[in-house]
N, C-alpha and C positions, 0 to 999 in steps of 0.2 A: 776643479774645485775640490778642496780637501774635506773629507768627512771628519766630524769630531771623533775623537777616540771613544770607544765604547765605555760606558760608565761601569765600573766594576763594583760589585756588591761586597760589603765587608764579609769576612769569613767568621765562622763560629767554631769554637773548639768542639771536637767530636763528642765530648761528654755532655755538651749542652744541645746537641742536635736532636730534634724529636721526629724528623722525617716528614714534617708537614711544611711545605715550601713557604707559605706566607708567614707562619709563625717563626720558622727558622730565620727568615729574612728580617723580621721585626726584632728578633732577639740579637742577631748579628749587628744590627744598627744600634741597638741599646748598648751593647758591649763597646762598640766603636766610639760612641758618644761618651761613655764613662771613661774610656781610655783617654779621649781628648780632654776631658775634665781633669783627669789625674795629671796630665802634662801641661795644663794651662798655667800661665804665670798669674800673679795676682791681678795684673792689668787686664787679662783676657778671661779670667775665671767666670765672671758673671755672664758674659756672652756665651761661653761654653756651657754653663749651667742652663741658661735659657734655651739653648738648642736641645740639650738633653731633656729638659722638662717638656718642651713642646712635643718632641717625639714620644716621650713616655705617656703623656696624656692621651695621645691618639692610639698608641699601642694598647694601653689598658682599656680604652673605650672599645676598641675592636674586639678584644677578648671578651669583655663583658657583653657585647652584643651577641657574639656567638653563644655564650652561655645562656643568655636569655632566650635566644631562638630555640635552643634545644631543651630548655627547662632543666638545665644541669643542676642536680641536687646541691652540690657544694658551692654554687655560684656566689652565695652571700659571703661565705668565709673567704673565698678567693678574692672577691671584690673588696672586702674589708682590708685585705693585705695591700691591695692597690691604693686604697684611700689613705691608709696609714703611711705608706711610703711617700705619697704626694704631700701629706700634711707635714711630715718631718722635713721633707725637702723644702717646702715653703718657709718653714721656720728657719732652717739653716740659711736659706737665701737671704732672709731678712737680717740675720745676724751678720752675714758677710757684707751685705750692702750698707746696713746702718751702723754697724759697730766695727767693721774691718776684721771680723772673726774668721780669718782664713783657716785657722786651726779646725773650726767646726766644719767648714767646707771640705777640708782634706779628710777629716774623720768620716764624713758622709760618704765620700768616694770609696774609702776602705770598706765601710759597712755595706754599701750597695753591692759591691762585688760578691761578698759572702751571701748576702740575702738573695741576690739574683740567682746564683747557682742553686741554692736550696729551692727557691720558688719554681724554677724551670723544671728541676728534677722531680718535684712533688706535684705542686698544684697544676702547672702547665702540662705536665705529662698526662695527668688524669683528664684534663680538658681535651687534649688532642686525641686521646684514646676514645673518649666519648664522641667526639666529632666523627671519627672513623666508624665507630659502632653504629651511629645513627645515619651514616651516609651523607653527612652535611659537608658540602664542598665550600671551601673558602673562596673568596673572590678570585684569588690567584689561580686556583684550580679550575674554577668555573669558566675562566676566560681562555683556557687552553683548548686548542682544537681537538676534536674526538678522533 
């Protein structure tokens, strides 16, 4: 019996790595989904968008749960960034689905790349440092044997 090939995780550019395994994995998945969205044809764009959106909602919810757990001071500012991106994305999806505005969709992808790099290097870097300082283990780290 053949075993399935091991699932490989997407890779993350070194300048976006924060050294926190679960966060880096979520970020690599985000980037891979944005890349898939950038390469999607008009026929597959909405499906690629929906995959990105589902991941991103979970990704943002996880970060917000960590920030609440540690009573992270800038959590409201960080969370408002998340909400803003999701609100803009929801409107762009509507424009693509209802009006065929693929130009809006392609513009979103371009802007997501820039926003995400800034967000990781500023907001997420502060969050990860606070997790370390407070000794809060993410689920990924907590599941590892001692």
